[in-house]
N, C-alpha and C positions, 0 to 999 in steps of 0.2 A: 357352670360348665354345660354346654349344649350336647344333646344326644341326637344321633341320626338313627331313625328306626326304618329299616328296610324290610319290607314284607313281600315275599315271593310265594305265590300260590299257583300250583300246577295241577292240571286235570288231564287224565288220559282217557282214551276211548274205552278202556277196559274198566272204567269206574273204580280206580283204586282209591283209598282214603286220601283226602286232601292233605297236601304237605304244606305245612306252615313253617317257613324259615324266617327266623328273626335274627337279625344281626345288629348288634349294638356297637357302634363305633364312637369313640370319644373324639368329637370334633373340636379342634383347637390344640390337641396334643401334637399332631403331626403337621398342622397347617400354620403358616404365618398369616398375619393380617395383610390384606391387599393394599397396594399403593392407592393413593387418593389424589383428587384434583388433577386428573389427566387432561391435558390441553395441548393443542397444536399452535405453535407460534410461527406464522409464515409471513415473511417480509421480503419483497423483491425476489420471489421464487426460491427462497431458502426456507426449508421446512424443518423445524426443530420441535420434537415432542418433549414436553416437560411434565413432571409429576412430583407429588409430595411423598416422602418416605411413609411407610405404613405406621399407623399408631401403635404404641406399646410394642415396639420392635427392639426393646433394649436387650443388651447382651454383649458378650465380649467379641464374638465373631462379627465380621463385616457383613452387611446386607448387600447382596448383588442383585442386579436387575437384568431381565431379558425382554426384548421387544420383538413382536411379530406383526406382519401386515398381510392384508388380503385385498387384492384388487379384483377388478371385473374378470380378468383371465382366471385367477385362482378360484373365484366363486362359481363361475359358469363352466369352465373347461376342466379344471382340476378338482371338481366335486367339493368345493368349499374348503380346500386345504389352506393352511397358513404357511407363510414364508418367514424364516428367521432373518431379522435385520443383521447383516454380517458384522457391522461395526458396533452392535449394541447387544452382545451376548455376555452375560455375567459381568456386567460393568458396574463399578461402584458409583458412577455418575447418576444424577437424577434428571438427565436430559439425553436426547438421542437425535442426531442430525440424520434425517431421512430424505434429504434432497435428491440424492442419486437413486433412491429406491422407489419413490413415488413419481415415476417418470411419464405418466400419461394423464389425460384429462378425465379419467374415470373416478368414481367414488372409491375411497379406500377405507376399510376397517383396520383399526390399529389397536393393539392391546399390549399390556405390560404386566409383568408379575415380579415378585420379590423372591429371593432364595437366600437362606442362611444354612450352610452345611447341607444336610439331607432334607431340611424342611423347606417347603415351597408354599407360596400364597396362591389364592385363586387369581385368575386373570382379571384385570380391570380394563374395560374397553373404552375407547374414545367415543364420545357421543356429542354431536352426530358424526357420521363418517366424514372424512376429509376429502376435499377436492382442491387441487392446486390452483384452479381458476378463482378461488376465494382469497388468494394471496393479497397482501397489502402492498401497493406500489408507492414508493416515495419519489419525489422530484429528483432527477438525475444530477450528479455532480459534474457540472459543465465548465469548461475553460475555453475562452475565445481569444485568439491572438491574430494580429494583422501581419501578413508576410508579403511584402511588396504590394501588389494590387489584388491580393486574395485574402480570404478569411480562412483560418484554420481552427476548426471546432473539434475538441476532444472531450471524451467522457471517461469517468472513473467508475469501473465495476457496474456494468449493465447486466440485467438478467439475460441469459443466453437466448431464450426463445422469444424475447420481447422485440418490439420494433420501436425505434426512436424517431420522433417527428420533430424536425428542426425548422423554425420559421425565421427567415432573414428578410430585413427590409432596410431601405435607406431612411435615416432619421427624418421624420416629417412626412413620410409616405407609407405609413403602415398599411393603408388599404391596398397598396400594390406589392404586398409581401410575397415572397416565394417560399413554398413549403417543400422541404426535402425529407422523404421518408425512406429509411433503410434499416435492414436487420442490425441487431446489436453487434454482431461479429464483423460487420463491414465498416464500423467507425474506425478512425476519425473522418470528419467531413471536410472537404476542401472546396471552397467556393471562389472561383477565379474571375478575372476580367471585370473588376469592380471600378467604380469611378474614383479617379485620383482626387484626394483631398476631401472626399465625402465621409460622413460618419454613418456606419452601418450598425444595426442592432440585431441581436440574436436572442431567441427564446426557444426552449425545447421541453418536451414531455415524452413519457414512455407509454406505449400502447401495447397491451397484452392480447386483447381480443376486442370485439365490437362493443363489449359491455364493461370493460375494465381499462382504465388509464390513470396515470398519475397526475398530480397537479404540475403546473408548469414551473420551470425554473425562474429565477429573477432575471429580468432583462439585462443583458450585457451589451454595451455599445463601445466600438473602437473606431479610430480614425484610420482611413486608408492613406498610406504614405506614398503610394505610387510605385511603379516597377523599378525606378532607379534606386530607391532605398534598399531594395533587396540585395543589390550587388555592390552598392557604394562602399560599405565597410569592408567586405571581403576583398574588393579590388584595391583599396587603400593599403590594407595589410599586406597583400601580395606584392604591390609595388614597392613598399618599404623593405620587405625582405629581399626582393631582387636587387634593389639598389645597394643595400648593405653588403650582400654577397658579392656584387660586382666590385665594390670598393675594396673589400678585403682581398679579392683575387688580384686586383691591380697592384696593391701594395706588396703582396707576396711575390708576384711575378717580377716586379721591379727589384725586389731585394735579391732574388735568385739570379736574374739575367743582366743586371746593371754592370757595365764595365767599370773597373776601378777608377780610371781617370774621369769618367762621366759622373760616377757617384761622388768623387771628391769635389767636383765642381758644384754639385747640388747640395752636398752635405759637408760643408767646410767646418773644420774645428776652430773654435775661437781660442786665441792665445790666452794662457793663464795670466792672471794679474802678477805684477812683480813681487808682491808680498808672498805669493804661493809658489814662486819659482824655486826649484831646489838649489840653483846657483847664486841665489841672492846673498850678498855679503852683509851680514848684520853687524853694524858698528855702533858702539856706544858714543853718543855725542859728548864733546868736551866743552867746558865753560870758557868763555872769553875773559880777558883781563878785567873788563868793566864789570861783567857779571860776578867775577871772583871777589872784587872789592865790596860788593853788596853783601857778602856773606861774612859774618863775624862770629867767632866762637864765643858762646855764652856758657859760663860755668854756674851751676846752681848747687848751693849747699843746703842740706836738710838738717835741722836741729832735732836730735832724737828725743829731747824732753819737751819739744814744742807742743 
């Protein structure tokens, strides 16, 4: 068990006897061990603080954690005050998403401590301070499709403050490529008036500042089908629907407005066969004298002991 010895000595101008105040506090009775391995994981401008639970923190009650941060504004204007991370106060998780809290390009001090009941640990600070310009950028998730004589380039989940740079060229003419640069919130990209039947290739990467950019995506190439292909299928479907509706309308109109004598001339009833007629006389055929002579009565006896 460790002891903390606090010695306070005061002197007055009237030269009183020196006052020696000794306070002995039991360190470890009211304090929890501090969290360890505090680190910031920042990928594509998403900043997550992670830490390990304090050692020897066994017990029945849950250990809760609180996170604070201190930016340039808090350090210089607010006299070094700390701000509570609103989503990470008394949380049982061992991680904290600080993306919305660390919103400038200044250096941030970050710290975390543990608490169980009335017992709290010392603060554990992140070393070195974190700056979001040190985030790791990955290649964007890009999709390229041909729409008529144009290219449609879309991206999935880009960092909001980043810029995406898209390179487009006709296959075999990469030295004549066009580069389109736009903020992430202004995607997707639409490149129109391309050569019919040609194959165009696209590659892109993310730029955060002059010193930080991601690796490029894999090159994706698509064939331009021409402006007619964009409306061919919709026009075919529309024509089929119109023709079907017109035919149904004509049949319905004819059924409602057709005069009886005209309808009977176009829709005549076929006569029933004689065998299905209700007036047909069903007669049993009789045998002629020649056919009767061919029939002789045969009597057969059966021997019961046979």
